[in-house]
C-alpha atoms as one frame of an Amber mdcrd trajectory, in Angstrom:
protein
 105.541 -94.067  16.329 107.201 -90.693  14.706 110.644 -91.236  16.180 113.048
 -93.367  17.998 113.467 -93.408  21.375 115.199 -90.395  23.310 118.817 -91.967
  24.446 119.387 -90.857  27.996 122.402 -93.589  28.704 125.851 -92.965  27.100
 126.046 -96.490  26.754 123.973 -96.546  23.460 125.926 -93.516  22.006 128.533
 -93.623  19.158 131.351 -92.532  21.864 130.956 -95.642  23.588 131.655 -97.776
  20.673 135.344 -98.465  21.148 135.153 -98.942  24.704 134.748-102.758  24.787
 132.147-103.297  27.080 129.225-105.330  26.058 125.675-104.617  27.140 124.159
-106.540  30.476 123.127-110.047  29.386 125.632-110.469  26.668 127.569-113.865
  27.387 130.782-114.031  25.793 133.792-116.376  24.631 131.679-118.195  22.524
 132.932-120.187  19.308 131.127-119.454  15.701 127.685-121.062  15.844 127.507
-124.427  13.742 124.316-125.525  12.191 121.636-124.958   9.742 119.322-122.593
   8.492 116.018-123.314   6.419 116.700-120.273   4.244 119.043-121.102   1.464
 117.413-124.559   1.047 113.800-124.016   1.406 113.319-120.207   1.328 109.794
-118.933   3.342 108.514-122.473   2.434 110.358-124.390   5.427 107.584-126.682
   7.098 107.696-128.454  10.394 108.072-131.768   8.484 111.178-130.709   6.595
 112.502-128.860   9.662 112.383-132.842  11.432 113.662-134.371   8.596 116.744
-132.059   8.425 117.225-133.025  12.532 116.978-136.231  11.325 119.646-136.115
   8.508 121.979-134.412  10.665 122.057-137.469  13.368 121.992-139.827  10.727
 125.065-138.389   8.936 126.597-138.097  12.093 127.197-134.091  11.352 125.997
-133.251  14.848 129.282-135.070  16.206 131.063-132.801  14.039 129.590-129.990
  15.695 126.667-128.922  14.025 124.337-128.389  16.656 121.768-125.406  15.801
 118.505-125.751  13.352 117.227-122.511  12.679 113.647-121.630  11.031 114.173
-118.611   9.293 111.194-116.322   7.656 107.823-118.024   7.209 107.251-120.052
  10.024 105.117-117.336  11.773 101.292-116.546  11.397 101.078-113.411   9.202
  99.890-111.037  12.202 100.066-111.511  16.111  97.508-113.157  18.125  96.277
-111.293  21.027  99.814-109.196  20.878 101.776-112.534  20.739 103.946-114.524
  18.114 102.205-117.599  16.816 103.168-120.694  14.650 101.592-120.804  11.081
  99.534-123.816  11.915  99.272-125.608   8.033 103.231-125.263   7.963 103.862
-126.024  11.885 100.927-127.553  13.089 102.097-128.989  16.118 103.652-125.507
  17.431 107.069-124.630  17.899 106.979-126.068  21.711 106.767-129.288  20.085
 109.174-128.931  17.392 111.874-127.500  19.869 111.107-130.661  22.030 111.832
-132.765  19.002 114.954-131.130  18.292 116.231-131.191  21.739 115.307-134.716
  21.744 117.873-135.354  18.959 120.629-133.944  20.988 120.302-130.483  18.869
 119.785-126.796  19.462 116.333-125.098  18.565 116.897-121.591  16.684 114.214
-119.298  15.313 113.988-115.851  13.261 112.788-112.213  13.704 113.366-109.041
  12.749 114.020-105.471  14.779 111.293-103.575  12.417 107.576-103.964  12.295
 107.416-106.712   9.856 109.759-109.594   8.524 111.205-109.882   5.334 108.748
-111.749   3.874 106.006-109.394   4.924 104.340-110.441   8.237 103.756-107.914
  10.899 105.206-109.931  13.552 108.535-108.105  13.626 110.080-107.401  17.410
 110.046-103.470  17.370 107.873-102.692  20.368 107.352-106.308  21.132 110.858
-107.272  22.684 110.109-108.291  26.234 106.864-110.206  25.048 108.767-111.902
  22.134 111.869-112.913  24.627 109.378-114.438  26.741 107.920-116.502  23.890
 111.169-117.364  22.727 112.292-118.762  25.992 109.130-120.577  26.723 109.667
-122.620  23.365 112.973-123.581  24.439 114.936-121.356  22.109 118.652-121.625
  21.894 119.817-119.046  18.894 117.796-116.316  17.284 118.489-114.783  13.812
 117.375-111.180  13.788 116.929-109.420  10.407 116.320-105.640   9.542 113.653
-105.381   7.352 111.110-102.560   7.443 113.103-100.953  10.035 111.004 -97.723
  11.286 114.132 -95.768  11.506 116.434 -96.365   8.507 115.727 -96.638   4.745
 115.980-100.471   5.231 115.048-102.889   2.171 111.124-102.800   1.519 111.371
 -99.583   3.955 110.927 -96.030   3.412 113.822 -94.405   1.397 112.535 -90.799
   3.012 113.846 -92.303   6.437 117.390 -90.931   5.632 115.738 -88.123   7.365
 116.587 -90.070  10.489 119.920 -91.130   9.570 121.544 -88.181   8.127 122.016
 -84.446   9.682 120.819 -81.382   7.665 123.078 -79.847   5.385 125.022 -77.270
   7.397 126.090 -73.435   6.367 126.970 -71.863   9.400 126.734 -71.537  13.406
 126.543 -68.638  15.652 127.534 -68.517  19.345 125.987 -65.318  21.441 126.439
 -64.779  24.847 129.007 -63.170  27.603 129.282 -59.921  25.386 130.059 -61.963
  22.155 128.775 -62.777  19.069 130.790 -64.858  16.879 129.880 -66.674  13.195
 131.454 -69.747  12.175 131.171 -70.852   8.377 131.190 -74.807   8.080 133.178
 -74.838   5.370 136.022 -72.177   6.437 135.979 -72.782  10.209 134.406 -75.849
  10.234 136.887 -79.248  10.118 135.175 -82.572   8.656 135.930 -86.159   9.735
 135.448 -89.576   8.071 134.622 -90.549   4.688 130.878 -89.692   3.974 130.727
 -85.995   4.290 132.031 -83.674   1.787 131.531 -79.890   0.998 129.134 -78.175
  -1.697 130.066 -75.296  -3.811 132.136 -74.181  -1.309 129.359 -73.109   0.548
 128.022 -75.785   2.600 128.564 -79.126   4.124 126.774 -82.429   3.431 126.968
 -86.095   4.423 126.967 -85.979   8.144 125.635 -89.707   9.071 126.943 -92.828
   8.288 127.324 -94.661   5.280 125.108 -97.667   4.100 127.240-100.987   4.220
 124.760-103.036   2.951 126.722-103.278  -0.302 130.382-104.082  -1.281 131.179
-100.492  -2.408 132.946 -99.547   0.337 135.836-100.646   2.577 134.806-101.709
   6.212 138.156-100.779   7.596 138.276 -96.887   8.570 135.965 -94.253   9.953
 132.503 -95.095   8.693 130.766 -91.676  10.125 131.432 -88.262   9.534 131.318
 -85.041  11.958 131.502 -81.485  11.372 133.838 -80.068  14.170 134.521 -76.716
  15.782 137.396 -76.055  18.053 136.671 -72.978  19.929 139.694 -71.995  22.228
 139.351 -68.181  22.412 136.000 -67.429  23.610 135.326 -66.784  27.348 133.658
 -69.456  29.914 129.922 -69.736  30.197 126.499 -70.281  28.854 126.212 -69.416
  24.875 123.222 -69.503  22.611 123.651 -71.494  19.638 121.963 -71.105  16.211
 122.780 -73.295  13.227 122.088 -72.067   9.786 120.703 -75.717   7.778 118.497
 -77.390   5.156 116.881 -80.331   5.770 116.300 -83.254   3.465 115.012 -86.922
   3.043 117.610 -88.274   0.612 121.009 -90.105   1.046 123.547 -87.218   2.570
 120.630 -84.926   3.700 118.349 -85.492   6.681 117.048 -83.967   9.481 117.851
 -85.312  12.578 120.594 -83.326  14.063 123.088 -84.236  17.148 124.944 -81.444
  18.814 127.563 -82.053  21.333 130.414 -80.812  23.410 133.540 -82.986  24.022
 134.081 -86.611  23.321 133.541 -90.077  25.250 133.043 -89.677  28.897 133.343
 -86.194  28.737 130.639 -85.717  26.130 127.564 -83.171  26.795 125.038 -84.122
  24.609 123.351 -80.826  24.059 120.914 -81.772  20.976 119.705 -84.914  19.518
 116.308 -84.387  17.587 114.819 -83.247  14.379 115.132 -79.632  13.430 112.161
 -78.047  11.610 111.496 -79.257   7.821 112.880 -76.280   4.991 111.545 -76.449
   1.656 114.585 -78.189   0.495 117.774 -79.195   0.933 119.503 -75.788  -0.176
 116.687 -73.963   1.434 118.827 -72.492   4.178 117.275 -71.186   7.613 118.518
 -70.613  11.181 117.281 -73.213  14.073 115.915 -71.706  17.480 118.479 -71.155
  19.873 120.182 -73.925  21.563 122.140 -73.720  24.754 125.617 -74.868  25.109
 128.176 -74.258  27.795 131.686 -73.538  27.064 134.375 -74.285  29.261 137.850
 -72.483  30.005 140.466 -73.148  27.178 139.516 -75.380  23.946 136.452 -76.389
  23.284 134.912 -79.047  20.358 131.744 -78.520  19.267 130.408 -81.297  17.399
 128.020 -81.281  14.645 126.808 -85.157  13.728 124.033 -87.794  13.582 125.186
 -91.700  14.647 121.893 -92.367  14.831 122.011 -94.815  12.169 124.350 -96.705
  14.612 122.840 -95.946  17.720 119.191 -96.763  16.817 120.083 -99.707  15.651
 121.942-101.190  18.717 119.077 -99.791  20.862 117.123-102.039  18.883 118.998
-105.077  19.243 119.826-104.341  23.325 116.164-104.070  23.746 115.867-107.768
  22.401 119.007-108.753  24.508 117.414-107.184  27.432 114.195-108.987  27.069
 116.114-112.270  27.414 117.850-111.169  30.368 114.378-110.516  32.067 112.744
-113.596  30.686 115.493-116.177  31.710 118.262-114.106  33.373 120.576-117.420
  33.176 119.510-118.232  29.647 122.005-118.981  26.929 120.671-117.794  23.676
 122.902-116.887  20.689 121.871-113.905  19.394 122.792-113.428  15.496 122.709
-110.102  14.270 121.324-109.802  10.803 121.136-106.071   9.651 123.275-106.741
   6.443 126.271-104.756   7.703 124.134-101.415   6.753 125.017 -99.834  10.069
 128.832-100.895   9.896 127.832-103.765  13.423 131.944-104.474  13.241 131.931
-101.276  15.258 129.301-102.163  17.898 127.980-105.448  17.223 130.303-107.048
  20.204 128.071-105.189  22.615 124.723-107.078  22.044 125.720-109.907  19.401
 127.354-113.325  18.980 127.938-112.280  14.987 127.207-109.891  12.805 126.344
-109.896   9.167 128.630-107.876   6.992 126.904-107.541   3.645 123.522-108.335
   2.185 122.658-111.742   1.156 124.970-114.357  -0.230 122.193-115.463  -2.859
 118.856-114.616  -3.865 117.903-117.446  -5.505 116.697-119.402  -2.293 115.694
-123.126  -2.905 112.830-124.963  -2.175 111.431-128.669  -1.205 112.868-130.399
  -4.574 114.937-127.406  -5.780 118.632-126.822  -4.442 118.674-123.058  -5.318
 121.498-121.268  -6.581 124.895-119.973  -5.660 127.433-118.013  -7.618 131.174
-117.320  -6.727 131.091-113.627  -7.710 128.755-110.789  -8.710 128.525-106.878
  -9.077 126.499-106.844  -5.795 126.781-108.946  -2.476 125.582-112.428  -3.989
 128.472-114.851  -4.320 131.424-116.279  -2.070 134.344-114.107  -3.277 132.011
-110.875  -2.675 131.315-111.715   0.636 135.115-112.760   1.630 136.473-109.745
  -0.209 134.916-107.567   2.673 135.171-110.344   5.701 138.757-111.454   5.064
 140.077-107.772   6.194 137.576-107.768   8.782 139.878-110.257  11.158 140.689
-107.327  14.174 137.179-106.731  14.732 136.640-110.329  15.654 137.429-112.518
  18.823 136.656-114.675  21.795 135.292-111.369  23.720 133.588-109.632  20.993
 131.929-111.994  18.468 132.167-112.912  14.892 132.129-111.047  11.600 129.093
-112.963   9.271 129.415-113.283   5.361 126.211-115.208   5.751 125.271-118.702
   5.036 127.123-121.678   3.476 126.076-122.139  -0.132 127.603-125.667  -0.537
 125.278-127.992  -1.855 123.195-125.454  -3.844 123.530-125.467  -7.831 126.060
-123.025  -9.342 129.018-123.810  -7.480 131.142-126.813  -8.215 133.091-129.145
  -5.837 136.312-126.890  -5.918 134.493-123.552  -5.228 132.439-125.673  -2.473
 135.790-126.710  -0.725 137.246-123.283  -0.965 133.993-121.588   0.135 134.201
-123.949   3.401 137.931-123.370   3.782 137.371-119.594   3.594 134.410-119.607
   5.965 136.562-121.907   8.673 139.697-119.815   8.429 137.648-116.392   8.975
 135.812-117.908  11.951 132.348-117.288   9.993 129.883-119.350  11.542 129.340
-122.279   9.868 125.532-122.557   9.019 124.600-124.961   6.288 121.852-124.351
   3.823 121.517-127.603   1.932 118.557-130.272   1.691 120.265-133.055   3.592
 118.084-135.425   1.908 120.503-134.811  -1.366 123.696-136.170   0.224 125.090
-139.094   1.797 127.573-140.118   3.975 130.933-140.160   1.788 130.128-138.242
  -1.235 132.029-135.187  -2.264 129.490-132.583  -0.580 129.595-134.389   2.678
 133.555-135.040   2.822 133.276-131.033   2.280 131.130-130.327   5.498 132.502
-133.300   7.159 136.132-132.447   7.047 136.798-132.340  10.734 140.405-130.866
  10.101 139.263-127.954   8.580 136.082-127.686  10.982 138.720-127.612  13.831
 140.408-124.170  12.570 136.855-122.648  12.946 136.488-123.916  16.348 139.770
-123.497  17.726 139.727-122.331  21.197 142.134-119.468  20.660 139.520-118.088
  18.841 141.111-115.566  16.434 140.144-114.975  12.523 143.005-115.621  10.134
 144.764-112.577   8.500 145.621-112.141   5.247 149.254-111.724   5.410 150.086
-111.591   1.291 148.471-111.107  -1.851 149.553-111.486  -5.376 148.409-108.067
  -6.307 151.501-106.972  -4.534 149.478-104.975  -1.713 151.552-103.214   0.936
 148.951-103.849   3.343 147.188-107.027   2.857 145.724-107.130   6.041 143.835
-104.043   5.517 143.245-103.258   1.865 139.864-103.646   0.478 140.290-105.651
  -2.939 137.770-106.715  -5.094 139.576-107.578  -8.021 139.444-111.573  -8.124
 142.537-111.953 -10.502 144.699-112.909  -7.501 145.737-115.579  -4.944 145.556
-114.576  -1.272 147.422-116.226   1.533 145.876-116.212   5.303 147.457-117.193
   8.486 146.053-118.499  11.703 147.409-118.778  14.723 146.049-122.270  16.226
 145.870-123.173  20.665 148.389-126.010  20.240 151.136-123.708  18.868 150.634
-124.788  15.006 149.874-122.348  12.168 147.055-122.648   9.860 148.113-121.357
   6.428 145.770-121.079   3.365 146.628-120.269   0.011 143.066-119.411  -1.893
 143.094-118.699  -5.781 140.024-116.267  -6.280 140.484-116.259 -10.077 138.402
-118.303 -12.381 142.099-119.373 -13.888 144.167-121.851 -12.577 147.262-119.929
 -11.417 150.444-121.811 -12.771 152.923-120.179 -10.759 154.455-120.639  -7.584
 153.086-118.603  -4.588 155.578-118.361  -1.569 155.625-116.947   2.220 158.081
-116.309   4.519 157.453-117.375   8.214 159.106-114.171   9.068 156.909-112.198
   7.201 153.709-114.143   8.687 155.313-113.477  12.258 155.225-109.688  11.620
 151.745-109.951  11.124 150.373-112.185  13.494 153.309-113.076  15.997 151.773
-111.463  19.070 148.890-113.544  18.580 150.610-116.957  18.658 151.118-118.937
  21.711 154.446-119.813  20.625 155.715-117.390  17.973 159.503-118.079  19.417
 159.657-121.541  18.410 158.556-120.602  14.708 161.154-117.580  14.887 164.155
-120.380  15.610 162.780-123.133  13.714 164.506-124.290  10.563 162.457-127.180
   9.540 158.382-127.374   9.684 156.070-130.382   9.685 153.537-129.330   7.098
 149.765-131.234   6.771 147.532-130.670   3.532 144.109-130.570   5.406 142.454
-131.381   2.411 144.740-134.418   0.606 145.661-135.540   4.126 149.106-135.720
   3.085 152.439-134.804   4.861 155.927-133.647   4.521 158.815-131.955   6.278
 159.818-128.488   4.904 163.315-126.998   5.226 163.962-123.883   5.482 161.689
-120.332   6.094 159.541-120.621   3.253 156.252-122.011   2.665 155.127-122.880
  -1.062 152.180-123.594  -3.232 152.408-124.267  -6.847 149.683-124.938  -9.556
 146.475-123.906  -7.472 143.243-124.711  -9.751 140.524-122.176 -10.562 138.903
-121.150  -7.061 140.656-123.522  -5.137 142.958-123.769  -2.409 146.071-125.304
  -0.322 145.202-125.376   3.126 147.838-126.521   5.239 148.747-126.814   9.182
 152.191-126.063  10.219 154.150-127.578  12.824 157.619-126.698  14.321 159.828
-129.768  13.886
């Protein structure tokens, strides 16, 4: 394979991302998944025996009755290579095979999940990725009785993914562009990319006032860039003074194999349903990113009036969507009535908040929350914050402003598995971690060894708080919105804030007409002041999403229940308060009109 598939259907194109249409086979209206994944607890050292022990413990602890249903085998469960082209169990760790393990888990009243990758290899190295095997693998998973599939993004051939080739940027960025020339109908016109073109998005830029670079989609794997806004860049030429007819188009370009300068170019006229893609392939390689040459002639039809000519490369997103869609289509063929949850784990690399709803039930928003996973006897380690993606606060800071991308008809932002029960997080951090994920409608996938806890202990009381779980599983299915932060932001719902010296206020409408409000201290210091939030301010942000905003707008008193202490009080007036929030702590309340 030297190139991704030709895209013949516009439903896979960038211009379709905001049309609200899911791919055939995508099941909608799922609440966030709840369960257990083996990775944080055991890494690639998970075994059949350990998985059965976790299934037994979930039932013995009564966690299944609280909604924890899915048990997911992560990386390390397959043989290193395919057998007769098919996936097969690693016989030492999983001697009975996946169907027998699936039957055991189903016999407990639980659901069985597995793992793969859209690349050629899994992240741990086994050469059994789904790339090119989507239909065969879907049949295998259906045969094993799989209810949930987590699909990773390592060794993806068309991107510079982890463990992959950095030169694959040639697939994900357009070449540097200096000019275009249009010839035909007695006209020859040279247009400068810098002087006559217009750049969109946050990625592209002008170099030395001579040419344009960065036509592509930035890598969202890390926490550097805000997830809100235009993630891709295009070079736009607006042409309204040339006769209608066919023209030849020549592009002056220089290719590269690095971030910002690639080799794959897309050229289109128009937008959306009216888009005419006239080129979507490699251009001939040049000697360097400043060694400009002219392309062969491309044919383009210009209509009467204004024409919009677009030079771009959206393949980073389109290719990934196509790969996940191929697996989804495989499941639809293998079992048209099936109901498998598809968890996209491409680390936010291709901005899945833009397109993930078309194929997936959730989508990871960043790289892993921890790289210090556990093993049998070692709980692993989590952190509150870091300079990269590891840490509760890092993942939260991005997910908290992504609420408008999520919903019952779409799917859920996934800031990775819960680290509750790992070393490095105290009980206050764990409680707030759980609260954050519940309020943000993130999947509640536990990652601890259940043999380390007992019913009624501190960790158990966190993960078994049914009132907090109910926020996550509320049938209205609306992610909480940040409505205030002590940084003084004028746009707390969309501003990307990474400074953790603050308290946030999140508000979440619930199906019974009430509100959940969470005051969250991100700081490692106690917050000694009082944080106040006005009901009318909350309504200005989420009133349209509430089932009975009118009652709240008229109310003069509220019943307030603390979902962690279980204390109740009646609050008069229109202001809710939280005082003295501990470092990394939270106060989370349910508010009803009296």
